[in-house]
Backbone as a printed PyTorch tensor [residue, N CA C, xyz], in Angstrom:
tensor([[[ 99.1260,  98.0200,  74.2550],
         [ 98.2360,  97.9290,  75.1200],
         [ 97.2200,  98.7730,  75.2670]],

        [[ 97.1950, 100.0460,  75.5030],
         [ 96.3320, 101.0460,  76.4120],
         [ 95.4300, 100.9340,  74.3950]],

        [[ 95.7190, 101.4000,  73.3250],
         [ 95.2890, 101.6730,  72.3710],
         [ 94.6340, 100.0710,  71.5400]],

        [[ 94.7500,  99.5040,  72.5310],
         [ 92.9290,  97.6810,  72.2070],
         [ 92.6310,  98.1370,  73.6150]],

        [[ 93.4730,  98.4400,  74.4440],
         [ 91.9460,  99.0760,  75.2780],
         [ 90.4470, 100.1380,  74.9560]],

        [[ 91.2140, 100.6840,  73.9630],
         [ 90.9110, 102.0010,  73.6140],
         [ 89.6400, 101.4810,  72.1600]],

        [[ 90.2960, 100.7500,  71.7440],
         [ 89.4120,  99.9720,  70.4500],
         [ 88.3390,  99.1990,  70.8590]],

        [[ 88.4230,  98.3650,  71.9880],
         [ 87.3880,  97.7550,  72.7760],
         [ 86.7070,  98.1640,  73.3320]],

        [[ 86.4220,  99.6330,  73.7310],
         [ 86.1220, 100.2100,  75.3170],
         [ 85.4450, 101.1950,  73.5720]],

        [[ 85.4310, 101.9460,  73.1390],
         [ 85.2730, 102.1920,  71.3870],
         [ 83.6300, 101.9440,  71.1550]],

        [[ 85.0650, 100.1450,  70.6790],
         [ 82.9980,  99.4080,  70.3010],
         [ 81.7160,  99.4580,  71.2910]],

        [[ 82.3790,  98.8330,  72.4500],
         [ 81.0930,  98.7470,  73.3800],
         [ 80.6270, 100.2260,  73.4780]],

        [[ 81.7930, 101.0610,  73.7740],
         [ 80.1460, 102.6580,  73.6530],
         [ 79.5940, 102.7320,  73.0190]],

        [[ 80.2400, 102.2290,  71.4000],
         [ 79.1350, 103.0250,  70.3220],
         [ 78.5630, 102.0290,  69.8730]],

        [[ 77.5870, 100.6800,  70.6360],
         [ 77.2330, 100.1550,  71.2800],
         [ 75.9140, 100.5530,  72.4120]],

        [[ 76.0210, 101.5140,  73.5160],
         [ 75.3350, 102.3840,  73.7090],
         [ 76.1570, 101.8570,  75.2350]],

        [[ 76.9630, 100.9120,  75.1810],
         [ 77.4520, 100.1760,  76.3250],
         [ 78.7020, 101.3160,  77.0540]],

        [[ 78.4600, 101.8520,  79.0740],
         [ 78.8500, 102.3410,  79.5690],
         [ 80.2660, 101.5850,  79.4510]],

        [[ 81.9260, 102.1870,  79.4280],
         [ 82.2880, 101.4120,  80.0040],
         [ 84.4890, 101.9970,  80.3340]],

        [[ 84.3530, 101.0150,  80.8430],
         [ 85.9190, 102.1710,  82.1060],
         [ 86.6930, 101.5750,  82.3850]],

        [[ 88.1890, 101.1320,  82.2850],
         [ 89.8270, 100.5740,  82.3680],
         [ 90.0500, 101.7380,  82.1440]],

        [[ 90.9540, 101.1630,  83.1430],
         [ 91.8430, 101.4640,  83.8620],
         [ 93.0790,  99.9410,  84.0570]],

        [[ 94.6380,  99.8410,  83.1530],
         [ 94.7250,  99.5950,  82.9440],
         [ 94.2940,  97.7940,  82.6300]],

        [[ 94.5580,  96.8520,  83.0770],
         [ 93.6560,  95.8650,  82.9100],
         [ 92.7120,  95.6040,  83.3300]],

        [[ 92.2700,  96.3110,  84.0480],
         [ 90.6530,  96.5370,  84.8310],
         [ 89.2850,  96.8870,  83.4120]],

        [[ 89.3510,  96.3240,  83.3480],
         [ 87.5760,  96.7140,  82.8080],
         [ 86.4970,  97.0140,  83.3630]],

        [[ 85.5030,  97.3110,  83.2000],
         [ 83.9540,  97.7280,  83.7660],
         [ 83.2600,  98.6230,  82.8110]],

        [[ 81.7970,  97.1690,  82.3150],
         [ 80.7180,  97.6110,  81.0310],
         [ 79.8950,  98.0020,  82.0890]],

        [[ 78.9760,  99.1790,  81.2670],
         [ 77.5470,  98.5700,  82.2460],
         [ 76.7040,  99.3340,  81.1400]],

        [[ 75.7880,  97.9630,  81.3700],
         [ 74.4360,  97.9560,  80.8120],
         [ 73.7000,  98.4810,  80.9210]],

        [[ 72.2720,  99.7940,  80.0550],
         [ 72.3560, 100.1320,  81.3160],
         [ 70.0860,  99.7950,  80.9520]],

        [[ 70.1230,  99.9030,  82.5900],
         [ 69.1610,  98.1200,  83.5890],
         [ 67.7090,  98.7170,  82.5690]],

        [[ 67.6190,  99.8650,  81.6690],
         [ 66.5420, 100.2060,  81.0960],
         [ 66.1310,  98.8850,  79.4810]],

        [[ 67.2480,  98.7690,  79.6610],
         [ 67.1520,  97.7130,  78.0950],
         [ 66.4210,  95.8910,  78.8020]],

        [[ 66.2500,  95.2820,  78.1320],
         [ 65.3730,  93.7530,  78.0210],
         [ 65.8820,  93.2550,  78.5060]],

        [[ 66.3290,  92.0060,  79.3900],
         [ 66.8200,  91.1320,  80.1870],
         [ 67.5870,  90.5430,  79.6080]],

        [[ 67.0100,  89.1100,  78.5250],
         [ 67.1890,  89.0540,  77.2360],
         [ 68.8890,  90.0850,  76.3550]],

        [[ 68.2380,  90.7220,  76.1110],
         [ 68.9900,  91.8660,  75.8540],
         [ 71.2860,  92.4210,  76.2140]],

        [[ 70.2660,  91.8790,  77.8000],
         [ 72.0700,  92.3780,  78.3490],
         [ 72.3950,  91.2580,  78.8890]],

        [[ 72.4320,  89.9420,  78.8330],
         [ 73.1700,  88.4880,  78.5500],
         [ 73.6040,  89.1550,  77.7530]],

        [[ 73.0240,  89.2660,  76.3940],
         [ 74.1080,  89.6010,  75.1260],
         [ 74.7460,  90.1450,  75.4800]],

        [[ 74.8210,  90.9640,  75.3900],
         [ 75.7910,  92.5590,  74.7920],
         [ 76.9580,  91.6300,  76.1890]],

        [[ 75.9610,  91.0450,  77.3350],
         [ 77.8350,  90.5330,  78.2160],
         [ 78.1920,  89.1570,  77.2320]],

        [[ 77.8440,  88.2450,  76.5130],
         [ 78.4570,  87.7370,  75.7250],
         [ 79.2770,  88.2520,  74.7400]],

        [[ 78.5050,  88.8140,  74.1350],
         [ 79.3380,  89.5250,  73.1980],
         [ 80.1310,  90.6880,  73.8750]],

        [[ 80.6160,  91.2670,  75.2010],
         [ 82.1050,  91.4450,  75.0800],
         [ 82.8410,  90.7800,  75.7660]],

        [[ 82.4460,  89.5130,  76.4180],
         [ 83.4290,  87.9050,  76.1770],
         [ 84.0430,  87.6460,  75.1870]],

        [[ 83.4930,  87.7310,  74.2030],
         [ 84.2040,  87.1660,  72.5450],
         [ 84.4570,  88.4650,  71.9870]],

        [[ 84.3040,  90.4650,  72.2750],
         [ 84.7080,  90.9370,  72.2080],
         [ 86.3760,  90.9480,  73.1810]],

        [[ 86.1710,  90.5250,  73.5130],
         [ 86.8640,  89.9190,  74.6790],
         [ 87.8220,  89.3540,  74.4150]],

        [[ 87.5510,  88.3740,  73.9500],
         [ 88.3090,  87.2750,  73.7830],
         [ 89.5120,  86.9230,  72.1290]],

        [[ 88.5850,  87.9890,  71.0180],
         [ 89.4530,  88.1430,  69.6410],
         [ 90.2880,  89.1920,  70.3180]],

        [[ 89.8810,  90.2640,  71.1190],
         [ 91.0780,  91.0210,  71.0520],
         [ 92.3180,  91.2970,  71.3840]],

        [[ 92.1500,  89.5500,  72.0050],
         [ 93.7440,  89.0250,  72.5430],
         [ 93.8760,  88.8940,  74.0390]],

        [[ 92.6870,  88.8220,  75.2700],
         [ 93.0420,  89.0340,  75.8840],
         [ 92.1010,  87.5740,  76.9480]],

        [[ 93.0090,  87.5350,  78.0830],
         [ 92.8600,  87.1040,  78.8990],
         [ 91.5820,  86.6800,  80.0260]],

        [[ 90.3770,  86.6800,  79.8220],
         [ 89.4960,  86.9350,  80.3880],
         [ 89.3020,  86.4140,  81.9290]],

        [[ 89.0730,  86.2670,  83.4830],
         [ 89.9860,  85.9980,  84.9200],
         [ 87.7940,  84.6950,  85.1470]],

        [[ 87.6400,  84.5650,  84.6260],
         [ 86.4200,  83.7300,  84.8450],
         [ 85.7460,  84.5780,  86.6210]],

        [[ 86.6780,  83.7450,  87.7360],
         [ 86.6360,  84.4660,  89.0740],
         [ 86.5560,  85.1700,  89.1710]],

        [[ 87.4660,  86.2540,  88.4850],
         [ 87.1460,  88.0070,  88.3730],
         [ 85.8610,  88.3220,  87.8840]],

        [[ 85.3190,  88.1810,  87.4310],
         [ 84.1340,  88.5530,  86.5610],
         [ 82.8090,  87.6570,  87.2410]],

        [[ 82.2090,  89.5170,  86.2700],
         [ 80.7940,  89.7110,  87.2350],
         [ 79.9720,  89.1310,  85.5710]],

        [[ 79.6970,  87.9580,  85.3260],
         [ 78.9880,  87.6240,  84.5110],
         [ 77.5400,  87.9870,  83.8180]],

        [[ 76.9020,  88.2150,  85.2780],
         [ 74.7040,  88.6060,  85.6660],
         [ 75.1150,  90.3680,  85.2380]],

        [[ 73.7880,  90.2630,  85.0670],
         [ 73.6290,  92.0060,  85.2920],
         [ 74.2320,  92.3620,  87.2160]],

        [[ 74.1330,  93.5370,  87.1530],
         [ 74.2730,  93.6230,  88.8290],
         [ 74.3380,  95.0220,  89.0860]],

        [[ 74.1040,  95.6360,  89.7010],
         [ 73.7070,  96.5740,  89.8420],
         [ 74.7540,  97.5570,  91.2140]],

        [[ 75.7010,  96.6340,  92.1380],
         [ 76.4440,  96.5700,  93.0470],
         [ 77.6900,  95.9910,  93.2210]],

        [[ 78.9130,  96.0080,  92.7890],
         [ 80.3540,  95.1790,  92.4610],
         [ 81.7490,  96.0870,  93.6310]],

        [[ 83.3100,  95.1020,  93.0190],
         [ 83.7490,  95.6180,  93.4850],
         [ 85.0050,  95.8230,  92.5050]],

        [[ 85.6610,  97.0590,  92.3760],
         [ 85.7970,  96.7390,  90.9970],
         [ 87.4290,  97.8520,  91.6320]],

        [[ 88.6980,  97.1250,  91.5480],
         [ 89.4640,  97.9030,  91.4980],
         [ 89.9890,  97.8780,  93.3310]],

        [[ 89.2870,  97.7030,  93.8520],
         [ 89.8360,  97.3160,  94.5570],
         [ 87.6390,  98.5250,  95.5870]],

        [[ 88.0370,  99.3680,  95.3230],
         [ 86.2530, 100.1780,  95.6120],
         [ 84.9980,  99.3230,  95.9000]],

        [[ 84.6910,  99.6580,  95.9500],
         [ 82.4270,  98.8200,  95.3540],
         [ 82.3250,  99.9010,  94.8620]],

        [[ 81.5310,  99.9360,  94.1590],
         [ 80.3730, 100.7930,  93.1350],
         [ 79.3300, 100.1320,  93.3590]],

        [[ 78.2970, 101.3210,  92.7400],
         [ 76.7720, 101.2760,  93.1960],
         [ 76.2740, 101.9150,  91.3390]],

        [[ 76.0740, 101.2140,  90.5610],
         [ 75.3280, 101.2660,  89.2100],
         [ 74.2550, 102.5750,  89.5970]],

        [[ 73.4590, 102.3780,  90.6130],
         [ 72.4930, 102.8190,  90.7580],
         [ 72.0140, 104.3610,  91.9070]],

        [[ 73.1480, 104.0370,  92.3680],
         [ 73.1540, 105.1630,  94.0090],
         [ 73.8370, 106.0270,  93.0790]],

        [[ 75.3060, 105.0500,  91.9000],
         [ 76.1430, 105.9590,  91.6660],
         [ 76.5640, 106.2060,  92.8670]],

        [[ 77.5660, 105.3480,  93.5030],
         [ 77.3840, 106.1820,  94.8210],
         [ 79.0060, 104.7140,  95.0200]],

        [[ 80.1790, 105.6740,  95.4600],
         [ 81.7910, 104.6940,  96.1450],
         [ 81.6480, 104.5500,  97.1270]],

        [[ 81.7070, 102.6900,  97.5230],
         [ 81.9480, 101.9960,  98.8120],
         [ 83.4180, 101.4300,  99.1980]],

        [[ 84.0970, 101.3820, 100.3880],
         [ 85.1090, 100.6930, 100.9470],
         [ 84.2790,  99.6000, 101.2800]],

        [[ 85.0040,  98.5700, 100.9200],
         [ 84.8340,  96.9010, 101.7190],
         [ 85.8090,  97.2760, 102.3790]],

        [[ 84.6130,  96.5250, 103.1700],
         [ 84.6970,  95.9200, 105.1540],
         [ 86.1310,  95.4410, 105.5250]],

        [[ 87.3870,  94.6070, 104.3930],
         [ 88.3160,  94.4230, 104.5300],
         [ 89.1840,  95.0660, 104.7620]],

        [[ 89.3010,  96.3040, 103.4770],
         [ 90.2080,  96.9390, 103.7360],
         [ 89.8080,  98.5010, 104.8850]],

        [[ 88.9150,  98.5510, 105.1550],
         [ 88.7990,  99.5610, 106.5760],
         [ 89.3240,  98.5720, 107.6930]],

        [[ 89.0000,  96.9330, 107.9600],
         [ 89.9110,  96.2080, 108.6710],
         [ 91.4020,  96.2000, 108.7220]],

        [[ 92.4680,  96.4700, 107.6380],
         [ 93.2970,  96.5620, 106.9200],
         [ 94.5160,  97.2970, 107.3370]],

        [[ 93.2960,  98.5710, 106.7440],
         [ 93.6120, 100.2110, 107.8310],
         [ 93.3520, 100.1620, 109.0000]],

        [[ 92.9520,  99.4880, 110.1170],
         [ 93.1180, 100.0620, 111.5910],
         [ 94.1040,  99.0200, 112.0470]],

        [[ 94.4170,  98.3230, 110.9940],
         [ 95.3960,  97.2540, 111.7730],
         [ 97.1860,  97.7370, 111.1290]],

        [[ 96.9240,  98.3220, 110.4580],
         [ 97.9540,  98.9950, 110.2420],
         [ 98.5090, 100.4150, 110.9640]],

        [[ 97.4860, 100.6240, 110.7800],
         [ 96.9510, 102.1470, 113.0710],
         [ 97.5550, 102.0420, 113.9330]],

        [[ 96.8480,  99.9360, 114.5430],
         [ 97.6810,  99.6080, 115.8240],
         [ 98.7580, 100.1910, 115.7490]],

        [[ 99.7990,  98.8310, 114.6400],
         [100.9090,  98.8120, 113.6330],
         [102.1510,  99.9230, 114.4520]],

        [[101.3580, 100.9420, 114.0580],
         [102.1010, 102.1050, 113.7160],
         [101.9180, 102.8460, 115.5450]],

        [[100.2020, 102.6560, 116.1720],
         [100.5670, 103.1550, 117.8960],
         [101.9380, 101.9220, 119.0940]],

        [[101.7410, 100.3290, 118.3050],
         [102.9990,  99.8950, 118.7520],
         [104.2390, 100.4680, 118.8640]],

        [[104.4850, 101.7100, 117.3680],
         [106.2500, 101.7420, 117.2280],
         [106.5640, 103.0440, 117.6810]],

        [[108.1660, 102.6440, 117.8840],
         [109.1900, 103.8000, 117.9950],
         [109.2040, 105.2160, 117.7620]],

        [[108.9320, 104.5530, 116.6950],
         [109.5900, 104.7020, 115.6690],
         [108.5090, 104.7900, 114.0740]],

        [[108.7200, 105.8540, 113.2590],
         [107.9790, 105.4030, 111.4170],
         [109.2860, 105.2860, 110.7310]],

        [[108.7530, 104.2090, 109.6060],
         [110.1020, 103.6720, 108.5910],
         [109.1390, 104.5420, 107.8730]],

        [[110.2660, 105.0710, 106.2380],
         [109.7040, 105.6660, 105.2570],
         [108.8010, 104.5050, 104.6150]],

        [[109.3350, 103.3930, 104.2010],
         [108.8330, 102.6780, 103.6320],
         [107.0500, 102.2040, 104.8470]],

        [[107.4070, 101.9850, 105.1730],
         [106.1480, 101.5610, 106.5380],
         [104.7980, 103.0460, 105.6740]],

        [[105.3950, 103.8480, 105.8270],
         [104.5540, 105.3760, 106.2950],
         [104.2700, 105.5250, 104.3260]],

        [[105.2100, 105.0360, 103.2950],
         [104.1430, 105.4120, 102.1780],
         [103.5000, 104.0750, 102.0200]],

        [[103.7350, 102.9950, 102.3380],
         [102.8550, 102.2900, 101.6720],
         [101.9840, 102.3010, 102.7570]],

        [[102.0340, 102.9700, 103.3210],
         [100.0790, 103.2570, 104.7590],
         [ 99.8530, 104.7600, 103.9380]],

        [[100.5690, 105.1580, 103.0430],
         [100.0400, 106.6170, 102.5540],
         [ 99.0390, 106.0280, 101.5700]],

        [[ 99.6030, 105.2820, 100.4680],
         [ 99.4060, 104.8390,  99.5210],
         [ 97.9460, 103.5070,  99.0330]],

        [[ 97.8990, 102.9980, 100.5040],
         [ 96.7520, 102.4660, 101.0060],
         [ 95.4690, 103.4070, 101.2810]],

        [[ 95.5920, 103.7890, 102.7870],
         [ 95.3730, 105.5210, 102.2840],
         [ 94.5570, 106.4460, 100.6340]],

        [[ 95.2980, 106.7890, 101.4080],
         [ 95.3210, 107.5350,  99.0820],
         [ 94.6400, 106.6420,  98.1650]],

        [[ 94.1130, 105.1990,  97.5580],
         [ 93.3870, 105.0180,  97.7010],
         [ 91.6030, 104.9560,  97.9330]],

        [[ 91.5700, 104.8670,  98.5950],
         [ 90.3300, 105.5910,  98.8370],
         [ 90.0050, 107.0240,  99.4800]],

        [[ 90.2840, 107.7900,  98.0880],
         [ 89.8070, 109.0020,  98.4410],
         [ 88.8980, 109.0200,  97.3690]],

        [[ 88.2830, 108.3620,  96.6840],
         [ 87.5650, 108.4220,  95.1380],
         [ 86.1360, 108.3720,  96.6080]],

        [[ 86.1600, 107.5420,  97.6630],
         [ 85.4120, 106.6030,  98.2470],
         [ 85.0980, 107.4930,  99.2220]],

        [[ 85.7200, 107.5540, 100.0230],
         [ 86.1340, 109.1880, 101.2580],
         [ 86.6320, 109.8910, 100.8040]],

        [[ 86.8580, 111.3800, 100.4000],
         [ 87.1340, 112.1540, 100.1940],
         [ 87.6610, 112.9780, 101.6520]],

        [[ 87.5090, 112.6940, 102.5340],
         [ 87.9230, 114.1940, 104.0160],
         [ 89.4440, 112.8930, 104.0890]],

        [[ 89.9690, 111.5670, 103.1600],
         [ 91.4640, 111.3230, 103.5020],
         [ 92.2220, 112.1390, 103.6740]],

        [[ 92.4110, 112.6230, 102.4130],
         [ 93.6590, 113.4260, 102.0310],
         [ 93.3440, 113.8560, 102.8240]],

        [[ 93.3690, 114.8130, 103.3450],
         [ 92.9500, 115.6210, 104.5010],
         [ 93.8710, 115.6770, 105.6890]],

        [[ 94.2880, 113.9200, 105.9960],
         [ 94.9510, 113.5510, 107.7100],
         [ 96.1770, 112.9730, 106.5600]],

        [[ 96.7470, 112.6500, 105.4670],
         [ 97.5920, 112.4640, 104.5260],
         [ 98.8560, 113.6590, 104.3660]],

        [[ 97.9380, 114.7120, 104.9090],
         [ 98.8410, 115.8990, 104.5790],
         [ 99.8680, 116.0150, 105.7870]],

        [[100.2040, 115.2320, 107.1220],
         [101.3250, 115.1010, 108.5140],
         [102.5200, 114.2800, 107.1260]],

        [[100.9160, 112.9680, 106.9130],
         [102.7400, 112.6400, 106.2710],
         [103.1000, 112.6180, 104.8120]],

        [[103.0140, 113.2540, 104.1450],
         [103.9370, 113.4620, 103.4150],
         [104.5290, 115.4160, 103.3500]],

        [[104.1840, 116.3040, 104.4240],
         [106.0040, 116.1130, 104.8720],
         [106.3900, 115.9830, 105.2250]],

        [[106.0490, 114.2920, 106.2950],
         [107.3520, 114.3000, 106.7150],
         [108.1720, 112.8690, 105.8610]],

        [[107.2650, 112.3290, 104.3960],
         [107.7900, 111.8530, 103.7830],
         [108.8860, 112.8910, 102.7850]],

        [[108.9860, 113.6630, 102.6830],
         [109.2560, 114.6880, 101.8530],
         [110.4260, 114.8020, 102.6950]],

        [[110.1900, 115.6630, 104.3590],
         [111.3640, 115.6250, 104.7980],
         [112.4430, 114.8970, 104.8030]],

        [[111.9250, 112.8550, 105.1320],
         [112.7410, 111.9690, 104.9280],
         [113.5880, 111.9170, 103.9310]],

        [[112.8970, 112.1580, 102.8560],
         [113.3800, 112.1680, 101.1020],
         [114.1680, 113.6240, 100.8020]],

        [[114.3600, 114.5210, 101.8280],
         [115.4130, 115.8490, 101.3620],
         [117.3560, 115.1200, 102.5470]],

        [[116.4890, 114.4280, 103.2430],
         [117.2770, 114.1250, 104.2710],
         [117.5090, 113.1060, 104.3600]],

        [[117.1160, 112.1040, 103.5090],
         [117.6910, 111.3860, 102.7780],
         [117.9770, 109.4030, 104.3270]],

        [[116.7310, 109.8870, 104.9920],
         [116.6180, 108.8100, 106.4320],
         [115.4390, 107.9190, 106.4600]],

        [[115.8900, 106.8040, 106.3550],
         [114.5510, 105.3220, 106.5270],
         [114.2300, 105.3700, 107.3890]],

        [[113.9810, 105.9330, 108.3960],
         [112.9060, 105.9220, 109.1620],
         [112.6390, 107.7950, 110.6650]],

        [[111.3700, 107.8430, 110.2900],
         [111.5630, 109.2780, 110.9420],
         [110.9200, 109.0020, 112.4440]],

        [[111.8560, 109.9500, 113.6360],
         [111.3810, 109.5230, 115.1460],
         [109.8410, 109.2930, 115.1010]],

        [[109.1850, 109.1110, 116.3850],
         [108.0120, 109.0840, 117.0570],
         [107.9740, 110.6130, 116.4510]],

        [[106.6970, 111.0420, 115.7220],
         [105.9380, 111.8640, 115.9780],
         [104.5330, 112.1900, 116.3560]],

        [[104.7910, 112.9350, 117.3790],
         [103.0160, 112.0520, 117.6960],
         [102.3950, 113.0350, 116.6260]],

        [[102.7380, 114.1400, 116.4140],
         [101.7240, 115.3710, 114.8470],
         [102.1530, 114.7780, 113.8140]],

        [[102.5260, 113.2040, 113.1290],
         [101.3770, 112.3990, 112.7200],
         [100.8500, 111.0010, 112.6210]],

        [[101.4890, 111.2830, 113.7620],
         [100.5020, 109.5390, 114.8110],
         [ 99.6950, 110.7540, 114.7970]],

        [[ 99.5410, 111.6720, 115.3560],
         [ 97.4500, 111.4150, 116.0530],
         [ 97.2160, 112.0630, 114.4680]],

        [[ 97.7720, 112.5190, 113.8770],
         [ 96.9780, 112.4670, 111.7460],
         [ 95.9700, 111.4210, 111.6730]],

        [[ 97.3870, 110.8630, 111.5020],
         [ 96.4830, 109.5520, 111.0280],
         [ 95.7070, 108.5840, 111.7750]],

        [[ 95.8590, 108.3110, 113.4070],
         [ 94.9310, 107.7730, 113.5080],
         [ 93.6760, 108.7190, 113.0490]],

        [[ 92.9400, 110.0290, 113.0070],
         [ 91.7950, 110.0860, 113.0700],
         [ 91.1690, 109.9010, 111.8270]],

        [[ 91.9120, 108.9100, 111.1260],
         [ 91.2500, 108.0120, 110.0400],
         [ 90.4440, 106.7130, 110.3340]],

        [[ 90.7600, 106.6090, 111.9280],
         [ 89.9830, 105.8670, 113.0940],
         [ 88.9360, 105.6700, 112.9180]],

        [[ 88.1340, 107.7880, 112.1330],
         [ 86.3530, 107.0190, 112.3320],
         [ 86.2250, 106.0430, 110.6530]],

        [[ 87.1600, 106.1900, 109.6460],
         [ 86.4980, 104.7630, 108.6590],
         [ 85.9440, 104.1390, 108.6660]],

        [[ 85.7860, 103.8360, 110.8340],
         [ 85.4600, 102.7670, 111.1850],
         [ 83.8730, 102.5360, 110.6300]],

        [[ 83.9850, 103.7690, 111.0180],
         [ 82.1090, 104.4750, 111.5350],
         [ 81.9060, 104.7810, 110.4070]],

        [[ 82.8420, 104.9160, 109.1530],
         [ 82.0730, 105.8200, 107.9290],
         [ 80.9450, 105.2520, 107.3070]],

        [[ 79.6820, 105.4720, 107.2280],
         [ 78.8540, 105.5580, 106.6800],
         [ 78.3410, 105.5920, 105.3400]],

        [[ 78.5690, 107.5510, 104.4120],
         [ 78.2970, 107.1780, 103.9410],
         [ 78.6480, 107.7180, 102.8870]],

        [[ 77.9700, 106.8720, 101.4670],
         [ 78.9370, 106.3430, 100.4090],
         [ 78.9120, 108.3550,  99.3720]],

        [[ 80.2910, 108.1730,  98.4500],
         [ 80.1600, 109.3630,  97.8940],
         [ 79.8990, 109.0910,  96.9750]],

        [[ 79.1870, 109.8990,  96.4970],
         [ 78.4240, 109.7370,  95.0310],
         [ 79.8740, 110.2540,  93.9300]],

        [[ 79.2890, 109.6860,  92.9430],
         [ 80.1830, 109.8100,  91.5050],
         [ 81.1610, 111.2150,  91.4600]],

        [[ 81.6240, 111.1500,  91.2530],
         [ 82.6020, 113.6530,  90.1170],
         [ 81.3820, 113.4610,  88.9380]],

        [[ 80.5530, 114.7000,  88.9280],
         [ 80.0590, 114.7120,  88.1240],
         [ 81.2870, 115.1080,  87.0930]],

        [[ 80.6700, 114.9490,  86.1620],
         [ 82.1160, 114.9710,  84.8090],
         [ 81.4190, 116.3120,  84.0590]],

        [[ 80.3500, 116.8250,  84.4190],
         [ 79.9110, 117.0990,  83.1930],
         [ 80.8020, 118.2830,  82.6670]],

        [[ 80.2090, 118.4670,  81.3780],
         [ 81.7240, 119.6890,  80.3590],
         [ 81.5090, 120.7320,  81.2060]],

        [[ 82.7310, 122.3270,  81.0260],
         [ 82.6170, 123.1160,  80.9990],
         [ 82.9320, 123.3680,  80.1270]],

        [[ 81.9380, 124.6060,  80.0630],
         [ 82.2800, 125.8360,  78.7640],
         [ 83.0110, 127.0620,  78.7050]],

        [[ 83.0930, 127.8880,  78.3170],
         [ 83.7050, 128.9230,  78.7290],
         [ 84.5670, 129.9050,  76.9760]],

        [[ 84.4980, 131.0560,  76.7810],
         [ 83.6860, 131.6300,  76.1790],
         [ 85.7980, 132.1260,  75.8360]],

        [[ 85.8390, 132.0890,  74.9340],
         [ 87.5570, 133.4670,  75.2340],
         [ 87.6340, 133.7990,  74.5600]],

        [[ 87.7910, 135.3680,  74.0490],
         [ 87.6230, 135.9410,  73.3090],
         [ 88.4940, 136.6680,  73.9250]],

        [[ 89.8410, 137.6990,  72.5840],
         [ 91.4010, 138.4340,  72.2770],
         [ 90.7010, 139.2150,  70.9080]],

        [[ 92.1010, 139.9610,  71.3710],
         [ 91.4820, 140.8740,  70.0930],
         [ 92.4500, 141.0940,  68.1320]]])
């Protein structure tokens, strides 16, 4: 599967189409300065390439017209601003989980693992999220060592996780990481 994905992405990149693949999710970015007709032809070329490679393309999940703002892997991408954003429904789901946490007297390990996974998925768009998950990681580690299925009511854990309520008002978009290659010079005897 990975070999096939690499081949598809290699073909599109050789044409000047920027490509991103994660498991079975693909994103192709066609340069905006290309003529509109060329961009539409590229979209249909990519569809034909995917079909010939044996992929089933979900038309419902696909964006088949040039677009600068879309959702991929649960995050929003703005290709003009080169920034990520979090969809409102994901923020609402996090707030629901925090409400559930505040109403409970203990926290199950399974619930905390699910919460951490959902919160961790936001770090690309909202990097500070990782800071508030430290206590959760410590709690999960302690539970793993002791074999416990639930954690006692931990004020520190709840306080740290409730700091994530600030996500409701998070307005800043996160710039894409700058992946410029670093150059190192190494000398040996």
